[in-house]
N, C-alpha and C positions, 0 to 999 in steps of 0.2 A: 549286596555282598557284605558277611560278616567282617567288621574290623576287631574281632575279638582275636586271641593267640594264648599260648599257654601259660606264660608265666605271672604268677599271682602275686609277686612281691611287690612291684612299683606302688599299686593304688594303696597298698595298706598301710605306705608311710603316710600316706596323705588324709587317712581316713580320721582321726581323731582330730585333729585343727578343723576338719570339715565340719565334724560334728557339732562342736563346741562355738563356731560361727556361727552355727545354723540355730541352736538356742539361743544365742543372743539378737535373733533377728524375730523369730517367732515369739507370740504373745501368750499370752497364758491360756490353760488349756479349758474349751467348752464342756458342755456336757454330754458325757458319753449314751451312745446309742447300745452298743455290746454290754452287757453287764460284765465288769473287771472287776477281779475278787485276789484278795492277798490271803496268805496265810502268816500266821505268828506261831512258830513251833513253840513248842512246849518250854524251850530254852527262852525264846523269845517273850512269852506270857512273863517269865520269870526275871530277865533283864531289862525288859523295856514297858511292862503294865503292871509293875507292881508299887507304881506310884503316881499320883494325879499328874505330875509333870511329863512322867513316863509316857502317861496315857494318852494326855493331850497332845503329844509331839507326833505320836503313831495317827492322831486324828488328821492332824495337820497333812503328815506325808499322805493319807489316805484321801483329802480334801485335792492335793495337790494332782495325784494320780488318776482321779476320777474312781473311785474304787468306791463301789456301794456294796459292796458285803466283803466279810471276813470271817475268817474260819481260825479259831483258838484251838490251838493244840494240846491235846490231855497227855500225851505220853509220845517219847522218844527216846532213842540210845540210852534206856534204863533210866531214866528220867520222868515223874509224875507230878506234874506241876499242881500245883496247891489249889484248893476249890475254892477258897476265898477271894485268891486272885481271879480265878478262871470266872467268877460270878459276877465279881465287881467289874473286870473289862467287859464282861458279855454285858449286862445292864448300861453301861456306859457306850459301849459303842449302839446299841439299840437305842438311846436316848438320843444319840446323834444321828439318827434316822438311818443305821445302816441294818442292813439284814445280818444276823451272826449263827455262824455253825458251828460245828466241834471237828476235832480231826484227831485221828491217831495214827504213830508210825510203828510198827510190829516189829521193832528192831531193839535189842539190848534187853529182852523179856526175861531171860534164864538160859537155860544150856542151848548154845549156840549150834546149827547145823555142821556137821562136820566135814561139809565142802566149803562154802564159802562163810564165814564167821559171821559175816552179819545178819545172816539169816537163821531162823530159829528150828529147831527140831520139833516138831510139833506130835511126836509120839510120845514125848516125854510129858508124863501127867501134871508134872509141878507148871510146864510153862504152858498148857491147856487151862489148868488151873488161874493162873496168871492173867492169860488172856482174857478170860471170862469176866474177870475182877474190873479188868480195864474196861472194858466195854459196858459194864454195869455201870461204870464209875461214871464214865463218859455219857452215858444215855439218861442219866439223873440231872443234866446239867443242858442236854441240848437236844433237840428236836431231829436235828440232821447231822450228822457225821460222817467226814469222809478217811477211809483208808487209803495213805497215799502209797508209795510203792514199796516193795519187799513183802507185801503178805503174801510170802513165796517159800519153798526150798527145796533144797537138791542134798538133804542129808540121807545118807546112808550108815549111820552107825549101828551099835549091835542092838540096840533097842527098834530101830527102824528095820532092818535085816530078819530079825524075828519075827515083826509084825506083818511084813510084805508077804511072807509064805509063798506060794508060789507065784506070783503077780510078779510082774515085769517090775521095775523101778517107776517107769511111767503108770502103769494101770495103779500102782500104789500111791504114787506122790497128788495123782490127781483125784482118787477116790478119799485120800486123806484129806486135800484143802478142802472139798467140796463140803465133807462130814464136819470138818472144823470150824467152818463157815456158817453151818446152821447151828451147831452145838454149843460153839464156846464164843459166837461173833453174833449172830443174829439171834438165837435163842436166849443168850442173858439177860443182850439190850433192851430186848422187846417185854420181856417180864418187867423191866423195872419201869420202863416206858412205852405203854403200847403204840404211841405215835410214831414211835423215831422212826426216821428213815435212814440207812446205811446205802453210802455209795463206795462202791468200790473203784480206783484209779489204776488205771491198766499203764504199766510204763511202755517207753518206746522200741523195748528189743521184743518185738514182736514174733522175729523168726525163731527166738529163742523161749518162747511160753511153756513149748512144750517140756522143754527139759527141767522147768522150775515148777511144776506144778501150778499153773495157769490153767486153768478150762475155760476159756472164755465163754462159751457156750451155756456150760452148766451155770457158770457165777454169774453170767449176766441173768439167766433167765431167777437167780435166786436174791440177787440184792436188786434193790428199789432203784438202783439207778446206778449208773457205772460214766466214769471220766476217764479221757485221754490224756497222757503225755506225749506232747507235741513239741519235747525238747529235739533241739540239734544241737551240735558242736562244730567247732572249726574244723571243717572237711578234711583238712592237711594232716588232723592231729590223730596220731597214733595212739596215746592213751585213751582217745574215747572214740577209736574205731572208724574215722572216716565217715561220719554220720553225713548222709545227705539230705539238702533241703526238702527233697520232696518227701521223705520219710513221714512228718507230720499228716501231711494231705493224705499221702495214702492209709496210715494207720487208723486216723479218724476216720475216713469215709468206708473202709472196712470195716471198723467196729460199728459202724452206723448200720452196716447189714446184718452185723452178728445181734446187734440189741435193739435196734429199731427206736422206737421213742423214748426209750430208757435212758440213751445217752445224753449226757449232759452238758459237758464244755471240756476245753483243751487246756493245758497247764505246761507253761513252759519257766525256765531259769536262764541266770547269766551267766551259767560256768561255760568255760573255753568258750566263750563268744569276745566281741567287742562290739560297742555299738550298733553297727550294720549287723553284724551276724545276728545280734537281739533283735532288730526288726525283721531280720528274715524270717523268725519264727513267728514274730506277730501277723504278718502277711499271710505265710502260710495256714495259718491255724485261722484265721478270718478268713481264705480262699476254701480252705477246709469246711467252713459253715458253724463252727464253734458260737453258740449265741453267749455262753459265759466262757471268759479266761480268766484261770488263775495265775498270777505273776507268784512265783516262789523266791525268796520270802522274805519279809518285812526286815528284818534283822540285816541279811544281807545287802536289798536293794537300798537301804538307806543308808549304807556304807560309804567310806570313799570310795572302797575298791570298785563298785557297781553301780553308784549314783549316776555317772554316766550312760547307763543303758536304761537306767528309770526315765530320766530325765527326758531321753532322746526317743522313748516312747510315747512321754506325755506330750511333748512336742508335735507329735502326728496323730494325736487323737481323732480332730476333725478328720482327717484323712482315711484312716481306718473304718472312722464312723460310714464314711462316703463309701468305701469299697465293699461294707458288708452289703448296704442296700443293693446291691449288685450280684449279689453271692444267690447261688441256687440252680437247681436244674442240672446237675451233674450230668457229661455226657464226658465219653470215652470208650475204647475196648475195652469189656468185661476182663479183667485181670482176676484168676481163679486162685485164692488162698484157703482151703479147707480150715475151721478152727482145730488149732492143737497140733497142724503138721509141719512135718521137718521141712527144711530146705535141699538137704542134702549137702553137697558141694557148691550150691546157689546161694549163698546166704545175702537176705536184702536184695536181692538183684531186681526188686518189682520195684524198689526206688530208684536205681540205676537206669533201668528203662524208660521209667518218668522223666530223668535228666535229661533222657535224649529227647525230648519234646514231642513224646509220644506219647498221649495222653491217655491213660488209664480209669475207668472204674471199677473199682476196687470190688471185690464180690465174696462172699462167705458162701455161697451156695452155687452148684454147678451152672454155669449160665445155658442153661436150655433154651430151645427155640430165641435163639440169638443169630445173625446172620454171621458172626465174627466174635471171637474170645481169644484171650492171649493165655499162657500157660508156662511155668516153669516146673521143677522139681516138688515145690509143694503142692502140686497137684496131685501125686501118687497118695497124697492122704486120704484121699477118698478111694474107698475100696472099689466104687464102681465108676472108677474114672474113664478107665480105657472103654468100656462099653458104651460110656454116654458120648466120650470123644466120638466112637463111631457113629454115633446116631445123629449126633451135630453133623457130621461128614455126609452121611446119607443123606442128609437134609439140605444139601449145597452149602453149608457154612465153610468157614473159612478160620484155622487154628494156625495164630502162632505160637511157635513152639521152641522153647530155648533148645541148645546144641547138647546139654545135660540131660533132658525130658527126651528128647529125640533118642539118645543115644541107649536110653533105659528101654523106651516103648518099642524101638528096632526089635528088641528080642522077645514081645510079646507076642504070641501067635495069636491071640482075639483082634489083632489090630494087622490087617491084612493090604497093605500098600503095595500100590500099582509099581513102587521105584524104593529104594532104600532110604529108610527115615532118616538115617544119620549124614552128615555133612562130611562129603568128601575133602581131603586133606587138602588145605589152603583155599577153600571156598568159605565165604562168609555168609552168604544169604541162597538159599535154594528151595523154590516152589514145586513141590510134591504134588501130583494130583492123588485124589483118593474117594470112591465113591463117586458121587456128584459135589463134592467139595474140592479142598485143596488146602494142604498141610506148608508152612510158611516156616521154616528152620532157620535161627539164626545164631550164628556162632557168638558166644560169652563174650569174643572180644570185643563184641559193639557194646553191650552195655560197661564193660570196664572204661570204655572213655571218657566215663561221665567222672572216673575217680580221680580224686585230688590227691597225689601223693606226700610224703612227708617234709618235701621241698617245695609245697605252695605249687607244683608242676601239675598240668593233664597231659596225656599222651598224646601225640601229635598225630593227625589227621595225615597219612600217607596216600595216595592216588586210590590203593586199594579200599582201604577201610572208608574212604568220603566216598567213592564209587557206590560200597553194599549200604553205608548207611542210609545214603540217597535212595537207594533200591527200597530200603526196609519203611524207608518213611514214605516213598511213592504208594507201596503196598499199602500203609496206615490210611494214608490220604482218601482212598477209596471210600473211606465208611466214617471217618471224623478229621477235623482240621489239624494239620501238623506243619512245619515248615522243613523243606527241602534245604534251605540254604542256612539257617541257624547253625552256630557251632554246638556241641555238647555245652550241658549246663545250662540251656534254656529252655526253662519246662512251660507247658502249655495248659492251659484249662478251659475247655469249653464250656460254656454252661448256658443256661435257658436265655439269659437275653444279652451275650456278647462273648467273646474267648478272651480270656486275662492271657497273658503272657508276662513270664519273669525271668529275669536276666539274672543268673547266678553265676555270671564269670566275673572278673576284676577289670574287664575292659569293655568298650563301646560296644554294641552290638547294633546291626541295621538289619532285618532280615523281612520275608513277607509268609502270608500263610496261604497255604493251599487246604482244598477238601473235597467233599463230594461235591462233583457236577460246578467245579469252582471252574471262572472264568477268570479275567482279569479284574480284580477287585480295588475298590478305592474304600479306605477304610474310614470310621467315624472314630473320635477316641472317646468315649464315655468315661473314663478314670484315667489318672497317671500319676505315679511320683514325680518327683523334681526331674526337670527337661526331658524326660520320656515324650516323643513328639511323633506324627503322622508326618512322613516327609515331604517335602511340596509336592510331588507326581501323585500323593494320594493313596499309593500302592504298597509303602514299605512302611515298617516301625522303626524306630530309632528308639533304644533304650540304653542310658548311661549303666555302668557297673551296680549290682542290685537293683535295677529299674521293675517297676512292676506295672504294669497297663491293661486296660477293656477296651476292646475295639468291637465295634460291629460292623 
């Protein structure tokens, strides 16, 4: 039985003291197996790398953090770093044995977007010319350049309105960002340096890509590599939209299905975290399989404000390396999000579902020929979704369907269920036969159980929601491992060589796993953070707050 409950406040009072005690007893970091990297923003280049003493201090930071690759940023927020400082720093780090690449952040270029002013109007000709200048400049010094967040737009100014003509705003921005990529980024950079490789980093707000000009399938095709923002924030934060820890995993694995071998690594930062939440980012990024991890950015991580986060990570390097060796061969219920699809009224519901201990295998293509799949409103971004779903059911498959999607399917004449697809009032889970298969509709109340409010609390499980969650998990357990008795916010990651379990609650959890054909199980622990253990009986797992373990 779980020992977790709703309040989050108590454990937080003791976090920092525990972290600093840990730092006192753990020795210096050993060599990293994962490639750890950091960025010097354009302002960092100016403020910290313009003198020999500053460069030596920065190198010392990299040595302490196990960092073997650095990115030197050329442009950010209207400031372009000086060529002599960039070249001197590039050569300094290379001589010290580090890999060095460039970076560009496309904010402050010129005329701002009419929506969010941090973004840019890419219809404006002066902005296009400035963008091309920046990438020519960067490519003259670096053979690899990463583009940070914000290479997007929501501009609807008079120039954009005239240029879009009869297209919808989404069509216009999608077309525009692909054209600007080719004409004002890739073209100018390759003209200066035919060997240059350009990396596009996608941010973590994946359910909003379609509103901001990100076209993940087309952009992944034209750029040399992509990177993924695996940032999270304090999940109780109103300011940061209550980001779930599972998002980094979902987004990384989903973009792996979009971009294939072009996917390079994960990137996270320390903002709106304490050292414990900062480590959650590291564990999730490693569990997702990122071979390279970017720690953004030197100037902040080496400051007194965020140094505890950086030092905690350094203290756990050996542990993260051991975890990375066990990661791969991900399993789960295929969860379908077509590229550039809208979530409707269910934004980031897939993150919430993952936080219920329901393992997901994110996919960007319809999971045909599968025994089971999960769908929310995003699936309607595929115009062929309904006939594809009907085919899956005709072949005996099981479809888990969110309440919002079920409501919309109920009015679609192409799907002819033997019963009403929608949920009756006050029912939270319902199984509906369809063809040779079945649809399992679940209420959006269930994913909401993982939500953390601004007072650091989650919804209490009453008898109805407890029974419904167990029923939903029981249906999932016919296909993949899950836990019937873990509280919400305990995530499960089945893989080739074991099952990872992460307790993202603020209190200890004791739980067991169940899955296809399982009987009473005795677990062997393959990996565990501090104080995780298999219980004396051998058939239950104990995880302290924010504990992570892998069992077989």
